[in-house]
C-alpha positions in Angstrom: 61.6 103.7 82.2 63.6 101.3 84.3 63.1 98.4 81.8 64.2 100.6 78.9 67.5 101.7 80.6 68.1 98.1 81.8 67.8 96.9 78.3 70.1 99.6 76.8 72.7 98.9 79.6 72.8 95.2 78.8 73.0 95.9 75.1 75.9 98.3 75.5 77.8 96.0 77.9 77.4 93.1 75.4 79.3 95.1 72.8 82.6 95.2 74.8 85.9 95.3 72.8 86.6 91.6 73.7 83.7 90.4 71.5 83.2 93.3 69.1 83.0 92.4 65.4 86.0 92.5 63.1 85.4 92.8 59.3 86.9 94.7 56.3 86.4 95.1 52.6 88.8 97.1 50.4 89.5 97.3 46.7 92.2 98.8 44.4 91.2 102.2 43.0 93.1 101.5 39.7 95.2 98.8 38.0 98.9 98.5 38.8 102.0 96.7 37.7 103.5 94.5 40.5 106.8 92.9 41.1 107.8 89.7 42.8 106.8 89.4 46.5 105.1 92.8 46.4 102.2 93.2 48.8 99.0 94.2 47.1 97.6 97.5 48.4 93.8 97.8 48.3 93.5 101.5 48.9 89.7 102.1 48.8 88.2 100.9 52.1 84.5 100.3 52.1 84.2 98.5 55.5 86.7 98.5 58.3 85.0 97.4 61.5 87.6 97.2 64.2 90.0 99.4 62.1 92.4 96.5 61.6 92.9 96.9 57.8 95.6 99.4 56.8 95.0 100.8 53.3 98.5 102.4 53.0 100.3 99.1 53.5 97.7 96.4 52.5 98.1 94.7 55.8 95.3 93.4 58.0 96.6 93.2 61.6 94.4 90.9 63.6 93.1 92.7 66.6 91.7 89.5 68.2 92.6 85.8 68.1 90.0 83.7 66.4 88.8 82.0 63.3 88.6 84.3 60.2 87.4 84.1 56.7 89.5 85.9 54.0 88.7 86.3 50.4 90.8 88.0 47.6 89.9 88.6 44.0 92.3 89.8 41.4 91.7 90.7 37.7 94.2 90.7 34.9 94.5 90.7 31.1 97.1 89.9 28.6 99.1 86.8 27.8 100.7 85.8 31.2 100.4 83.8 34.3 100.4 85.0 37.9 100.1 83.3 41.3 98.7 85.4 44.0 99.1 84.2 47.6 97.4 85.0 51.0 99.9 85.0 53.8 99.7 85.1 57.6 103.0 86.6 58.7 105.2 84.8 56.2 103.2 81.5 56.0 101.3 80.8 52.8 97.7 80.0 53.6 96.1 80.1 50.2 96.8 80.8 46.5 95.1 81.4 43.2 96.6 81.1 39.7 95.6 83.5 36.9 96.6 82.4 33.4 95.4 84.4 30.4 95.8 84.2 26.7 96.5 87.3 24.5 93.7 89.9 24.5 91.7 88.0 27.1 90.9 88.9 30.7 90.4 86.7 33.7 89.4 87.2 37.3 90.2 84.7 40.2 89.0 84.5 43.7 90.5 82.7 46.7 88.6 81.9 50.0 90.3 80.7 53.2 88.9 79.9 56.6 91.8 79.9 59.1 92.8 80.5 62.7 94.6 83.9 63.3 96.4 85.1 66.5 96.0 88.7 67.7 98.8 90.8 66.1 99.3 88.5 63.1 99.7 90.2 59.7 97.5 89.0 56.9 98.1 90.2 53.4 97.9 89.3 49.6 101.2 89.1 47.7 102.4 88.1 44.2 104.2 84.7 44.3 108.0 85.0 44.2 108.6 82.6 41.3 106.4 84.4 38.7 107.9 87.1 36.5 107.7 90.8 37.5 106.0 93.6 35.6 102.5 92.0 35.3 99.5 94.2 35.3 96.6 93.7 37.7 93.4 95.5 36.6 90.8 97.2 38.8 88.1 99.5 37.4 84.3 99.9 37.1 84.2 96.7 35.1 85.7 94.5 37.8 87.4 95.3 41.1 90.5 93.6 42.5 89.6 93.3 46.2 90.5 91.9 49.6 88.1 91.2 52.5 88.0 89.4 55.8 85.9 88.9 58.9 86.1 87.1 62.2 83.5 84.3 62.7 84.3 83.4 66.3 
C-alpha cells in the first residue's frame, strides 16, 4: 500500500500548475464574411487544456511563458484574395495568402513556432490592406480552425 500511495503522490505533485500542459483546438461552426482587421472567432472548442482559448473573442491568452506552436487553417471560395495573419498582441508573427479564381475553393494553413510571454494575446486576423466582405467557409467538407500548444 505504501508504494502505491507514494507513486500517486509523486504523480499528482508533478502535475502542478507551473508545468501543466497548455493546448487548444477550435474551429468555426459556419462560414462568415469578415472585414479588415477583424479577429476570426473559432467558436467550437474541441480541446482547451489550461482554459486559455476564449471562443467568444477568438483570443488565446497565454497562461504561461514558453515556446508554443500555433497553426491556423482557413478555407474560402470565389474570385478573391485574402491575407490572414497570426498576431501576438499587435505583432505579426505569420501570414498566409489565399487567392482563388471564380468557382474554385482553396484552403491554406500556417504554422509558427514562437516564444510567448504569460498574458500575451494570440489571435488570427484578416490583413488590413485586403478588401472587406470576403467569405471564409467552414463546414463538414472543410473546417477553418485555430490550434496551439506549449512545447516547453
